[in-house]
C-alpha positions in Angstrom: 42.6 34.5 -23.7 40.9 35.4 -20.6 37.7 36.4 -21.6 37.4 33.3 -23.7 38.3 31.2 -20.6 35.3 33.3 -18.9 33.0 32.7 -21.7 33.2 28.8 -21.5 33.0 28.9 -17.8 29.7 30.7 -18.5 28.1 28.5 -20.8 29.1 25.4 -18.8 27.2 27.4 -15.6 24.0 27.6 -18.1 24.2 24.1 -19.0 24.4 22.9 -15.8 21.7 25.2 -14.5 19.6 24.3 -17.2 19.9 20.6 -16.7 19.2 21.0 -13.0 15.7 23.0 -13.8 14.8 20.0 -16.2 15.9 17.4 -13.4 13.9 19.5 -10.9 10.7 19.9 -13.0 11.0 15.7 -13.6 11.5 15.0 -10.1 8.7 16.9 -9.0 6.1 14.9 -11.4 5.2 11.4 -10.1 5.7 8.9 -13.2 4.3 5.6 -11.5 1.1 5.6 -9.6 -0.8 2.4 -8.9 -4.3 1.8 -6.3 -4.3 -1.3 -4.7 -7.8 -2.8 -3.2 -7.8 -5.3 -0.1 -10.6 -7.6 0.5 -11.1 -10.3 3.0 -14.3 -11.6 2.9 -17.2 -12.2 0.2 -20.8 -12.1 1.2 -20.5 -12.9 4.9 -23.1 -10.9 6.4 -21.6 -12.0 9.9 -18.3 -10.0 9.6 -19.5 -6.5 7.8 -16.0 -5.2 9.1 -14.1 -7.7 7.0 -16.6 -8.4 4.0 -18.1 -6.9 1.0 -21.7 -7.5 -0.1 -22.3 -9.2 -3.5 -23.9 -6.1 -4.6 -21.1 -4.3 -3.8 -18.7 -6.4 -5.4 -20.2 -6.9 -8.5 -20.5 -2.9 -8.7 -16.5 -2.7 -8.2 -15.9 -5.1 -10.9 -18.3 -3.3 -13.2 -16.6 -0.2 -12.6 -13.0 -1.2 -13.1 -13.5 -3.5 -16.3 -15.4 -0.5 -18.0 -12.2 0.3 -20.0 -10.9 3.2 -17.7 -8.5 1.5 -15.8 -5.6 -1.0 -16.1 -5.9 -4.1 -14.1 -2.4 -5.7 -13.2 -0.9 -8.0 -11.4 0.8 -6.9 -7.8 3.9 -8.6 -9.3 3.9 -6.6 -12.5 2.9 -3.2 -10.6 5.7 -3.4 -8.0 8.4 -4.5 -10.6 7.7 -1.5 -12.8 8.3 0.6 -9.9 11.3 -0.9 -8.9 12.8 -1.3 -12.3 12.4 2.3 -12.9 9.5 1.6 -15.5 6.5 3.5 -16.3 2.9 2.1 -15.4 -0.1 2.9 -17.6 -2.8 5.6 -16.3 -5.1 4.6 -14.0 -3.2 1.2 -12.7 -5.3 -1.1 -10.3 -4.3 -4.4 -8.3 -6.3 -6.5 -6.5 -5.2 -8.4 -3.1 -7.2 -10.7 -0.5 -6.1 -11.5 2.9 -6.2 -14.4 5.0 -7.7 -17.3 2.3 -11.3 -17.2 3.7 -13.5 -19.9 1.9 -15.7 -17.0 0.7 -12.9 -16.1 -1.8 -12.6 -19.5 -3.4 -16.8 -20.2 -3.6 -17.6 -16.3 -4.0 -14.9 -14.0 -5.2 -12.6 -16.0 -7.4 -15.3 -17.3 -9.6 -15.9 -13.6 -10.2 -12.6 -12.1 -10.7 -11.8 -14.8 -13.0 -14.8 -14.7 -15.2 -13.6 -11.2 -15.6 -9.9 -11.9 -16.4 -8.7 -10.0 -13.2 -5.3 -10.7 -11.7 -5.5 -11.5 -8.0 -2.9 -11.9 -5.2 -4.0 -13.8 -2.2 -2.1 -13.5 1.0 -2.1 -16.7 3.2 -2.0 -17.0 7.0 -0.3 -20.7 6.9 -1.3 -21.6 10.3 -5.0 -21.3 9.3 -5.0 -23.8 6.7 -6.3 -27.0 7.5 -8.5 -29.9 5.8 -12.3 -29.5 6.9 -12.2 -25.8 8.2 -15.2 -24.2 8.0 -13.6 -20.9 7.7 -10.9 -21.3 5.4 -9.8 -23.0 2.5 -7.4 -25.6 2.2 -4.2 -26.5 0.5 -5.6 -28.2 -2.3 -7.9 -25.4 -3.2 -4.9 -22.9 -2.6 -2.7 -25.3 -5.1 -5.7 -25.2 -7.8 -5.9 -21.2 -7.5 -2.2 -21.0 -8.2 -2.6 -22.8 -11.2 -5.7 -20.9 -12.4 -3.3 -17.5 -12.2 -3.8 -16.4 -8.7 -0.5 -14.9 -7.2 0.3 -16.3 -3.5 1.6 -14.4 -0.9 2.8 -14.5 2.6 1.1 -13.3 5.5 3.0 -14.4 8.5 2.0 -18.0 10.4 -0.4 -17.0 13.4 -1.7 -13.3 11.9 0.0 -12.3 15.2 0.3 -8.6 16.1 3.8 -8.4 15.2 5.4 -5.2 16.8 4.3 -7.2 20.1 6.4 -10.2 19.4 10.2 -10.7 20.5 12.7 -11.0 17.5 12.6 -14.5 17.6 9.2 -15.3 17.6 9.2 -13.0 14.5 11.8 -15.3 13.0 9.6 -17.9 13.8 6.6 -16.6 12.2 8.3 -16.2 8.6 10.4 -19.2 9.0 7.6 -21.6 9.8 5.4 -20.0 7.4 8.3 -20.4 4.7 9.0 -23.9 5.7 5.3 -24.8 5.1 4.9 -22.7 1.6 8.0 -24.4 0.0 6.4 -28.0 1.2 3.1 -27.1 -0.1 3.8 -25.3 -3.3 7.2 -25.7 -3.7 8.3 -22.2 -3.3 8.0 -19.2 -0.9 6.3 -16.1 -1.8 8.0 -13.1 -3.0 5.2 -10.6 -1.7 4.5 -10.1 2.0 1.2 -8.4 4.0 1.5 -7.3 7.5 -0.9 -9.0 9.6 -3.6 -5.9 10.7 -1.4 -3.8 8.3 0.9 -3.5 11.7 5.1 -3.2 11.3 8.1 -1.3 12.9 11.6 -0.7 11.6 13.0 -4.0 12.9 10.3 -6.1 11.5 10.8 -4.4 8.0 14.7 -5.1 8.2 13.7 -9.0 9.1 11.3 -8.9 6.0 14.0 -7.5 3.7 16.4 -10.1 5.4 14.2 -12.9 4.3 14.4 -11.7 0.6 10.7 -10.7 0.1 10.5 -8.3 -2.7 7.9 -5.7 -1.1 5.9 -5.6 2.0 2.2 -4.3 2.2 0.0 -2.5 4.8 -3.5 -1.8 5.6 -3.3 2.2 5.3 -5.3 3.7 2.5 -3.1 5.7 -0.1 -1.7 5.2 -3.5 1.4 3.5 -4.5 4.0 5.7 -6.3 8.0 5.7 -7.1 8.5 7.5 -3.6 6.7 5.1 -1.4 8.4 2.8 1.1 8.3 -0.5 -0.7 8.2 -2.3 2.4 5.6 -0.7 3.8 3.1 -0.4 0.6 -0.5 1.4 1.0 -4.0 -0.5 0.0 -7.3 0.5 0.3 -9.4 -1.6 2.1 -12.8 -2.6 1.2 -15.8 -3.6 3.7 -19.4 -3.3 3.7 -18.8 0.3 5.5 -15.9 1.5 3.3 -17.5 -0.6 -0.2 -19.5 1.8 -1.6 -18.5 2.7 -5.1 -18.5 6.6 -4.9 -15.0 5.6 -2.7 -13.9 2.8 -5.0 -13.8 5.4 -7.9 -12.2 8.3 -6.1 -9.4 6.0 -4.5 -9.5 4.1 -8.4 -8.6 7.5 -9.9 -6.4 8.9 -7.7 -2.6 9.5 -8.2 0.3 8.8 -5.8 1.2 12.2 -3.6 5.3 12.0 -3.9 6.5 12.5 -0.3 10.2 12.3 1.1 11.7 12.9 4.6 8.9 11.6 6.6 8.7 11.4 9.9 8.5 9.6 12.0 10.5 7.2 10.3 9.0 3.8 12.4 5.7 2.7 11.9 5.6 1.9 15.7 5.7 5.2 17.2 7.8 5.8 20.6 6.6 9.3 21.3 3.0 10.1 22.0 2.2 12.1 20.4 4.3 11.9 17.6 5.9 14.5 15.6 4.6 14.4 11.8 6.4 15.7 9.1 7.4 15.1 5.7 8.6 17.1 2.4 6.4 17.4 -1.0 8.0 16.3 -4.2 6.0 19.1 -5.9 5.6 22.2 -3.7 2.9 23.8 -5.8 0.5 20.9 -3.8 1.0 22.5 -0.5 -1.5 25.1 -1.0 -4.7 22.5 -1.5 -3.0 19.8 0.9 -5.3 18.5 3.7 -4.5 15.9 6.2 -6.5 13.8 8.7 -5.2 12.2 11.3 -7.8 9.1 13.0 -7.4 6.8 15.9 -10.0 4.3 17.5 -11.8 7.7 19.4 -12.2 9.6 16.1 -10.4 12.1 14.7 -7.5 13.7 16.2 -7.3 17.6 16.1 -4.1 19.2 14.5 -2.4 21.8 13.4 -0.4 22.4 9.8 2.7 24.3 9.4 3.6 24.8 5.7 7.2 26.0 4.9 7.5 25.6 1.1 7.8 22.0 0.5 8.1 21.1 4.1 4.9 20.0 6.1 5.1 20.0 9.7 1.8 18.8 11.9 1.1 18.9 15.6 -1.7 16.5 17.2 -3.7 18.3 20.1 -3.6 14.9 22.1 -2.1 11.6 22.5 -2.8 8.7 19.8 -5.3 5.8 21.8 -3.5 2.7 21.9 -3.5 0.1 18.7 -3.7 1.7 15.1 -4.1 4.7 13.9 -3.6 6.8 10.7 -2.9 9.8 8.6 -4.5 10.7 5.4 -3.2 13.3 3.0 -4.9 14.7 -0.1 -4.5 17.6 -2.6 -5.3 18.5 -6.3 -3.1 19.4 -8.5 -3.6 22.0 -11.3 -5.3 19.6 -13.5 -7.9 18.6 -11.1 -6.3 15.2 -10.1 -6.5 14.1 -6.7 -3.3 12.8 -4.9 -3.3 10.6 -2.0 -1.0 9.5 0.6 -1.6 7.5 3.8 0.2 6.2 6.5 -0.5 3.8 9.6 0.9 4.4 13.2 1.0 1.9 15.7 1.3 2.1 19.5 
């Protein structure tokens, strides 16, 4: 009797170990991955840091509609991830910040002609009749009727981490009231001005029932991403060449967890940076680069199996800085993680 009881327990242990190994193998693979591109202006030569040339835009669109990619709305992408669905390979999303007139006059006609879904993040305080720079509410309503998703982008486009809590609430509530008045509904997607945020702002965005929120740091969305600090690849004249677009469009999300510092607005400078890889095998090919307004920040990387620790050689300069990490898997696919700091 004892022997059969022992044998039964050993079988149970073997079954449990089998399912544990299966679960680990599945967990180390990213199921969902999506690259989101972000534009501001189109063909506005006066602002090369926020505008792409018309030739660049045409090359982007020609690449993305060649059949190798699945261009989806941001809503579909985030809903699929939130609901544990599965995105098709090479999923791409397109977003535009600020509602510049060049989007209405130049960008949207090209996207519309090619049946490319777009999300427009609107800063409500800049929208007025007869503005020489921005579109008006009538034009925004027409865009919405034609299929453009409207997202929120604050009221004044302020540096949100520098605001007090009451001013942060005013930014969101004023914007929401205007959207409700002009469009009859409040957007469910939010984009931080300049990509800047902190944990207090993230908690506030959640409390106002936004579904997700986007930053401006390069990286590929996946199921391990912070849904209230999602990455987007910013495109402009300097960083809008077709080779970069192709590389980003074909990249896969790099699965990470336990990232520190957990607050994008750092309180300690230089910050201690660390994270764990979902797939430990990627550690051997992992490279991380940190940049601030002074250029690249030299750093040392320490690898402890799946755990990665990075120590910087100097403090980060005031304002925005970023870390980009890439690794190549056994199939030759590039995986990309990005994060922005604010100090």
